[in-house]
N, C-alpha and C positions, 0 to 999 in steps of 0.2 A: 277152908270153909268161909273165911272172910271174903275172899275173892268171888266166890259163888254168890254170896249175899249181895255184894256190891254190884255184880253183873246183873242179878235179878232186879235190884233196885234201879239201876240205870235203864234197863230195858223197860221196866214199868213206867219210869219217868218219861221216857221217850214216847211210849204209847199213849200216855195220858196227855202229853203235850200235843201230839198229832191228833188225838180225838177231840181235844178242846178247841183246836183251831180249824175253823171251817170257812168256806167262802160262799158268796151268794150263788155260785154255780152249783152248790150242793143241794139245792131245792129246800130253802129255809122257810118257805111259806106255803100255804095251800091255795088252790084255785078258789075255794069258797071264801077264804079270808081276803084274797085280793078283790073278789066281787063285793064283799062288804066294804072294803076299803074304797072301791070305786064309788059306791053309794055315798059314803061319808065324805069323800072328796067332792062330789057334786054338791053336797050341802054346805060344806065348810071351806073349801079351798078354791073351787072353780072360779069364783068372781075375781080373784087375784092371779091365780096361776094358770088360768085359761083351760080351754077344752083339751082333753087328752094330754094333760101335763105339759102343754106347749109353752107356757109362760104368758105373762101379760105385760102391760105397760110398766107396772110397778113391781112385778115379782118375776123371778127367774123361772125358766123351764125346769121341770122336775124329771125330764126324760131327754135323752139325746146326748150328743157329744159334749156340750158344755157341762151338763150335769155330771156325766161320767168322769170327765177330767177333774172336776172339782172334788168328787168323792172317791176317786180311785186311791186305794191304799188306806182309806179310813175304815171305820167299822160301822156295822148296822146300829150299834149303840150310839155312835156319834150322830148318825142321822136321826134316830129316835129322840135322843136328848136335845138336839137342836130344834126339832119339831116341837117337842114338849115345852121348851123354854121360850120359843119365839112365835109360835103359831096357835091360834090365829092372832094376828098382830094387835087387834083391839082387845083381846082377852087371852094372853098366852097361858097355856096349861089348863084351859077350861074343858078340854075334851077328856074322855076317859082313857086310861092306858090301852084298853082294847081298841078304841077308835084310832089312837096314834099308831098302834101296831098294824091295824088293818090298812090304814092309809100308806104306811111304809111298805106293806106287802103289795099294794096297788102300784106304788112307785117302782118297786123291784120288777113287777110284771111289765110295767110300761117301758122298762129298760131291757126287756127281753131275757131276764134271768128266769130259769125254770122253776116251776112249782114243785113241791115235794109232798110227802105224807104228813108232815107236822106243821102246825101253825107257827108263825114267827112269834118268838117269845115277847114278853112284855117287861122283862127285867133287864136293866142296863148291863149288869155283870155278865149275863148270858149273851146279850146282843154284842157286847164288846169282843166276843170271841169269833164273830162272823165278819170276815173281811169283804169289803166291796172291791172287786177286781174287774177291770175292763175286760181282761182276757183270762181264760182258764189257765 
């Protein structure tokens, strides 16, 4: 009986771990959220990070090879947290959690990650379970 309980526990633990760990390839934002993010980006980020996430003189690109190499293996929580702590540079943390999540969704879309049925979360603990991976 003890072995059966242990087996059930281990299987449950494995399933919970697998369910908790997702990647950006799993459709972690919605098209609507990315559209809101694009609008917020144009208002809050465009002047430094350039058109279409391409980067500017003083700010890096938020899409493309350099961005993907920098963030590969990190989590969506890392991205969200960095944005919230450092952006906009003149007033870090001044946007709402929804705006930061929406802009992160726009950045994911700009890097060709697929949309899905649920919006990107706004809580770091949940976002930390979403891995940014260059390849599936």
